C-alpha positions as CSV (number, residue, x, y, z in Angstrom):
1,V,18.7,-27.4,123.8
2,L,17.9,-29.7,126.4
3,W,14.2,-29.8,124.9
4,Q,15.1,-30.5,121.8
5,L,17.2,-33.0,123.4
6,K,14.9,-34.8,125.1
7,A,12.0,-34.8,122.6
8,T,14.9,-36.3,119.9
9,N,15.8,-39.1,122.0
10,F,11.7,-39.3,122.9
11,L,10.8,-39.3,119.5
12,A,13.6,-41.9,118.8
13,I,12.4,-44.4,121.0
14,A,8.4,-43.4,119.8
15,I,9.7,-44.6,116.2
16,N,11.6,-47.8,117.5
17,T,8.2,-49.1,119.5
18,L,5.6,-48.4,116.6
19,W,7.6,-50.7,114.7
20,S,8.1,-53.4,117.3
21,K,5.4,-55.6,117.8
22,Q,3.4,-53.2,120.5
23,G,3.0,-50.9,118.0
24,E,1.4,-53.4,115.5
25,P,-2.2,-52.0,116.6
26,I,-1.4,-48.7,116.1
27,R,0.1,-48.6,112.7
28,A,-2.7,-51.0,111.2
29,W,-4.8,-47.8,112.6
30,L,-3.1,-45.6,110.6
31,K,-3.4,-47.4,107.6
32,A,-6.7,-48.8,107.8
33,E,-8.5,-45.1,109.4
34,K,-6.1,-43.2,108.1
35,G,-5.2,-44.3,105.1
36,L,-1.5,-43.8,105.3
37,S,1.3,-46.1,103.9
38,D,4.1,-47.2,105.7
39,A,6.7,-45.1,103.6
40,T,4.5,-41.9,104.4
41,I,4.2,-43.6,107.9
42,K,8.0,-43.6,108.3
43,K,8.8,-40.2,106.4
44,S,6.6,-38.0,108.7
45,M,8.2,-40.2,111.7
46,L,5.3,-40.8,113.6
47,G,6.1,-43.0,117.0
48,Y,3.9,-44.4,119.5
49,T,4.2,-44.4,123.5
50,P,3.0,-46.6,125.4
51,M,3.0,-44.9,129.3
52,D,2.3,-42.0,130.1
53,I,5.4,-40.2,131.1
54,D,5.4,-37.3,134.1
55,E,9.2,-35.9,134.8
56,P,10.0,-32.7,136.6
57,R,9.8,-30.0,133.8
58,A,13.6,-28.6,134.5
59,A,14.5,-33.0,132.9
60,W,13.4,-30.8,129.9
61,G,14.9,-27.2,130.0
62,L,11.9,-26.1,131.0
63,E,11.6,-23.1,133.5
64,P,9.4,-24.2,136.5
65,L,5.5,-23.5,136.7
66,I,3.0,-22.6,139.5
67,K,-0.7,-23.2,138.2
68,E,-3.3,-23.2,141.1
69,G,-0.4,-23.2,144.0
70,S,1.5,-26.4,142.6
71,E,4.6,-26.9,141.0
72,Q,3.9,-28.1,136.8
73,R,5.2,-31.4,135.8
74,Q,6.4,-32.4,132.0
75,C,3.9,-34.9,131.7
76,I,3.8,-36.8,128.1
77,P,-0.2,-39.0,128.2
78,K,0.9,-42.1,126.5
79,G,-0.3,-42.2,122.3
80,L,0.3,-41.9,119.3
81,V,3.6,-39.4,118.6
82,I,3.2,-37.0,116.0
83,P,6.4,-34.6,115.6
84,L,7.1,-31.1,114.1
85,I,10.6,-31.4,112.4
86,K,12.1,-28.8,110.5
87,N,15.6,-27.9,109.2
88,N,17.0,-31.6,110.4
89,K,15.6,-30.3,114.4
90,V,12.3,-31.8,116.6
91,M,10.5,-28.7,117.0
92,R,7.0,-30.1,118.4
93,L,5.7,-33.5,120.0
94,K,1.9,-33.6,119.8
95,I,0.6,-36.7,121.3
96,K,-2.9,-38.0,120.3
97,Q,-3.8,-40.0,123.1
98,D,-5.5,-43.3,123.3
99,S,-7.5,-42.3,126.6
100,L,-9.6,-39.1,127.1
101,D,-9.1,-39.0,130.9
102,D,-9.0,-34.6,130.8
103,G,-11.2,-34.3,127.4
104,S,-9.0,-33.9,125.1
105,R,-6.9,-35.9,122.4
106,Y,-4.1,-34.2,121.4
107,V,-1.8,-32.3,123.6
108,N,0.8,-30.6,122.3
109,I,4.4,-31.2,124.9
110,S,5.1,-28.3,127.1
111,G,8.5,-26.6,125.1
112,S,6.9,-27.2,121.9
113,S,6.9,-24.7,118.7
114,D,3.3,-23.4,117.5
115,S,4.7,-23.6,114.0
116,P,2.5,-25.1,111.4
117,L,3.3,-28.0,109.7
118,V,4.5,-27.7,105.6
119,I,5.0,-29.9,103.4
120,G,6.1,-29.9,99.9
121,R,6.6,-25.6,99.5
122,D,8.0,-25.5,96.4
123,K,4.3,-26.1,94.7
124,S,2.5,-23.2,92.8
125,A,-0.8,-24.9,95.0
126,V,-1.7,-25.0,98.5
127,I,-4.4,-26.4,100.6
128,V,-4.4,-25.7,104.3
129,V,-5.8,-28.4,106.3
130,E,-6.5,-28.6,110.7
131,S,-4.5,-32.2,111.3
132,E,-1.1,-33.2,110.6
133,L,-2.2,-37.3,109.7
134,D,-4.9,-35.3,107.2
135,S,-2.0,-33.3,106.2
136,W,0.6,-37.0,105.2
137,L,-2.4,-38.1,103.7
138,L,-2.7,-35.4,101.3
139,S,0.7,-35.2,100.5
140,Q,1.0,-39.0,100.2
141,E,-1.8,-39.0,97.6
142,A,-1.2,-35.3,95.5
143,G,2.5,-34.4,97.2
144,D,3.6,-34.1,94.1
145,L,0.6,-31.8,92.8
146,C,0.7,-29.4,96.0
147,A,2.1,-27.9,99.1
148,V,-0.1,-29.1,102.7
149,V,-0.1,-26.9,105.9
150,A,-1.3,-27.9,108.7
151,L,-2.5,-25.2,111.1
152,E,-3.4,-27.7,114.1
153,N,-6.9,-26.2,114.8
154,A,-9.7,-24.1,112.9
155,R,-9.2,-21.1,114.7
156,A,-5.1,-21.3,114.3
157,K,-3.3,-18.3,112.3
158,P,-0.2,-19.1,110.0
159,D,3.0,-17.8,111.6
160,I,4.5,-15.6,109.3
161,E,6.6,-18.0,107.7
162,T,3.6,-19.8,105.6
163,D,1.6,-16.4,105.6
164,K,4.3,-16.0,103.2
165,L,4.5,-19.4,101.4
166,L,0.6,-18.6,101.3
167,Q,0.9,-15.0,100.0
168,E,3.4,-16.5,96.8
């Protein structure tokens, strides 16, 4: 419950930041490089966090985690915020990092769900893609024709709910 409250508040600030002057370069990139319209950017609830955040895991309602002798923290890098919203609840926060200091381009924030993004469950055809940004573009361009599932990476397997959708 605390995680969702923190995630919801974080996402609201990130959305506002994306639509502020500070977010203009990211919005321009989303349009020019990813092909997303303003309407799709708003519908997908994308956001932007302009600075790294480092908090105790307990502040997000997460259990302590000790790794290699030190307590892990809730670290959120600056970058594009890509949420997964299910039943009007924030289920995942993924950050596409501005810089690649640690080598990984995308970071799922601790406490996030690993459920795939599904857009348009009521369609007879389904296209499976890797990234959420690709899924939003496909939905924008062909959402009247097909559903889209983003599995997050090429090795991911659908969860039970998504597998049922794919079997129908």
